[in-house]
N, C-alpha and C positions, 0 to 999 in steps of 0.2 A: 827355639829349644825344644829338643826331643821328650819323650816321656821319661828317660834315664835321669835326665838333667833336673825335670821338674820333681821328681820323686826325691831326688837329693836335696832339691830347693825346700821341700815341704818339711824333711827330715830336719832341715837347719833350721827352718821357722819354727816347727815343734818345740825343739830343745831349747833355743832362746826364751821361746813362750814359758816352757816349764820352769826353767831359771828363774825367770822374771817372776812368774806367780810364786815361787817359793821365796824370793826375796823378798817381794812387797807384800804379799797377802799372807803369807806364811802357811800357804796351802796349795794342794796339788792342782795342776791345771786341769780343768773341767773338759772332757770331750762330749761334746751333745752328739747323741745318737738319736735319729729319727725311725731308724729301719729302713731307711733308701738305700741306694747303690752308693752316694756320696759319701753317706755315714760310714758305709763297709768298707771303703777305701780310706778315709781318714782313721777309722778306729785301727786297720791294720797296719798303717805305717806307724801309728803311735805305738803298737805293739812293739814293732821292729827297732824303733829308734829310741825309745824310753824307758827306764826302769819300771817296774810296776807301780813303785810307790810315788812316782813323779807325776801321774794322772789318776783321774778317775772317770768312768763314764757314767753319763746322766740321761735318761730321757724323761722328757715332760710330755706325761701322758695327756692326750688332749680331749679323750672322751669320745672322738669321733674317728680314731683310727679303724682301719678295716682289720677284721679277724687275724687275717694272715699277717698282716703287719704286727700286731699285738704277740703273735705266736713266734713270728721270727725274732723279736726282739729278747723276748723271755729265752729263747734258746742261745742266742748270741751273751746275753748277761748271764748266763748259767756257765757257759764256756769261760766268761771273762773270770768270773768268781773262783772257778776252777784252776786258773792261772794265777790267782792272788790279785787281782785288778778289781777294786771296790766297782760294784755298777748298781746303780740305784733309779728306780722308776719312780718320778715324784708326782704326785697327784695336784693336779691344780686348786689352790685355796685363795680366797679373799684375803683382804687384810686382817680380818678379825680371825683367820684360820677355819672359816667354814668351807666345805668344799663345793666347788663349783663344776659347773658343766656347759658345755655349748648349748645346750637346752636352756638352762638358767640364764645364760647370758643374753638370750635372744629375748627373753622376756623382761631382763633388767634394762637393757639398751633401746627397746621398743622398735627394733628395727632389725631386718635380717643382716648378717655378715654380706658385705660387698668387696669389689677390689679396691674401693676406697676406703670404706668403713671397716676397719680390720681391727675392730676391738678384740677379736676371739685369739689373734695372734700375740696381741700384747698381754691379755690377761690369761692365757693357757699356757703358753710359752715361754714367752720373753720376762716375764717376771719371776723366773722359777731360779735363776742364777743372780741373785742381788751381790754385787760388792765382790766381784769374782773376775779372774781372767778365764776365757772360755774360748775354747777352738770349735768352730763350725764348718761342715762341707759346704760353703757357699762357693760358686763358681761365677765368673763372669760370663761363662758361656750359656749360661741359663737365662739370663733376660737382660734387656738393654738397661734397667733401672739399676742392676748389679754391676755394671761396667764403670771402671775408673776408679774402683776402690783399691786399697794397699792390703798389705798381707797382715799389718796391725791397724787396728781402728777403734774408736772410743764409741760407746753405745750410749746414746742419748734419747730417753722415753719423749716421744710425741702425742699428741691428741689421738692422731689415727693410726701410726706404725712406728716403729723404731727407725730413726735416721742414724746412718752410719757418717761418723766425721772423719774424714782420712786424716792421718797425720802427717801424711807428706813425706814419709820414712818407709824404708824397708827394714827386714830383720838384720841386715848386714850393717846397719848402723847402731846396734845395741850391743854392747859388750858388758861383763859384768863390772870392770873396772870404771864403766862410765856412769853407772848408776847413781853413785852417792855425788858426783858433781853439781855446781850450781847451773852449769851451762846445760846438763841434762835434764834438769826441773824444767827449763823453759819449754821443751818438747812436749808437746799435748799428751801425749801416750803415757810418759814418764810421770807428768804431772798427775794424770788421773789414778795411775798406778799407786802414787805416794798416797795419795787420798782415798784410795781403796774404792775406786768407781768402777763400775762395769768396763772392762775393755775385750775387745775381741779379736781372734787370730783367725785368717782363712788360710790354712796350710796348703790347699788344693786349689786354690783361687785359678790358677791360669790352667789346670787340667780342662781339655775339651769332652764332649760326651764321650765321643769316640774313644778317647784315652782311658777314660773312666771305666769303660766296659773292656778295653785291652790289659787294665792291669787287673781287673776282676778274673778274666780268663786266666792269664798268666799265672796268677798265684793260686787260682783254683777254690776262691773265695766264693762261698753259698750265697745267693742273695735272697731278697724276700720273694716268694713264690708267685707274687701279681705280677712281675716283669713277663714270668712264662706265659701269663694269662693275657698277655697283651696289653698291659699298663704300662704307660710312658712315664707317669711319675706315681710317685707313692707319697699320699700327705692325707688331710682330713676328708672323708667321705663328703663329697658335695661342695668342696672349697671352689669359692668362685672364681679363684685365680687360675685354675684349670681350663675355664672356659665352658659354655653351654654343653657342648657336645660331652665333655667329661664329666660334668655333673649329671647329665641325664643317663651316662652309663652307668655312674658310680650308685646313683640313687635306685636303678633299675636292679643292680646286683645285689644292694643291700636294702631288701624292702622295709627292715625294721627300723634302719636309718631314716628311710623316708619318710615313715610313720612318725618317727618322733620328732622331725622336723616340723611336720604338719600340726603336731598336738601342740608344740612350742611356739608355732605360729598363731595357733588359737588362743593361747595364753597371751601372747604379745598383743593382739587385736583387744582382748579383756583389758588389759592394762592399759592399753592408749586410750581406750573409751571411758574408762575411770578416772583417768587423769584428764580428761577434757581435751585429748588430742585429737587432730584429724586422722581418721581412717576411712579409706573407700573400698576396703577389702572387707568381705563378710565372713569370710572364714578362713583355716589355715590354707585349705586346698588351693584357693584362689592365690594366696600369696605364694604358694609353691609354683604354680604355673606361672606367675611374673618373673619369680626368681630365677626358674631355669629357662626363661626365654619364650616361653610358649605363648604367651600373652603379651607381646611388647605394645601393644595400644593401650593397655591398662596403664592407670596413674602409677608412676614412680615413687619410690619412697624419697627420692631427692625433692618431690613435689610436697611430701607429707613434711619433710623436715623444715622446709622454707614455711610452711605454714605455722610450725610448731614454734619457731622464731619470731614470728611477726607479732 
C-alpha cells in the first residue's frame, strides 16, 4: 500500500470515527495533538476530510513539554481557531480538580517515572479525555509494543499504563445502518461506544516514519522546530522512553527542567523517609544520576519497591 492509499484509508477511518462519535457520544471526535510530527499529519488529514464541526483538537499539557513544543502548539491552535475549529489545551488535574504536574506526581508516587512505572502518562495525558472517542497519531512503526493493533480499539486503564484491547475489526466493518442492530452490540467497540466508554481510533497507524516526513514535505506543513535542531522525537523532557542518551541531551538542553527534577527527587526522598520507606539515596542529584544511567551500580528503585511491599 502506497502513501496515497494510506491517506485515503486514514480519511475513511476518520469519517467513520466522526460519525460514530456523533451517533453514540453526541459530541465531536477528539483529535489529540501533542505538537509532534505525527500529530501534524493527523490534524492536517482531519482538516481535509472532516467538517470543522465534526471534530475538535485537544492538547493535554504535561508540564514538561519543551518551550518550542508549547509555542508550536499555541501557533497551530491559533490557526485552528481562525478556521473555526475548537482547540483546547487542557491542564492536568487530579480527581478533586487540583492542578498537578510531573513534579508533584514524583513526590506522590515516591519514585521517578520509568519505562515500566508510567504513572505520568496515565495521570497527565490518558485521563484527560474521559468517555469520548479519540483519534491518536499512534503508528506501529514507532515501537514493537504498538504493533498488532487495529484502526479502532478500546482503552482500558491499568495500574502502569493504558492497555489497548484490539477489537478485531477495521473501519470497513462499521456503517451507520449497522450501529443499532443486536449483532453490532456484540462487537466490543460498539458495546464500548454504547456504554460511552473511552474508544480509540488510530487513522495513520500504517504510516511509516519516512511516509510521515514525505506527507509533511509534500503538503508544506510546518513542524515543531525541535526537529530542525536534531531531535528525533518530541515529548516530555527527560522521558525514560527516549532512552538514556535522549534523557541526557534533553536535560542538558533544558537545565531548568533538570533542576526541577532534582528538587522533585529531594521532596520524594523526604516523603519516603517520613513514611518509613526504604531509601538509599542521599539527595535528588544522586537520584538523577541513577535515573539517567550515570550510576548503574547504585540501588535501583525496583529494589526499593520490593522493600516497600515486604
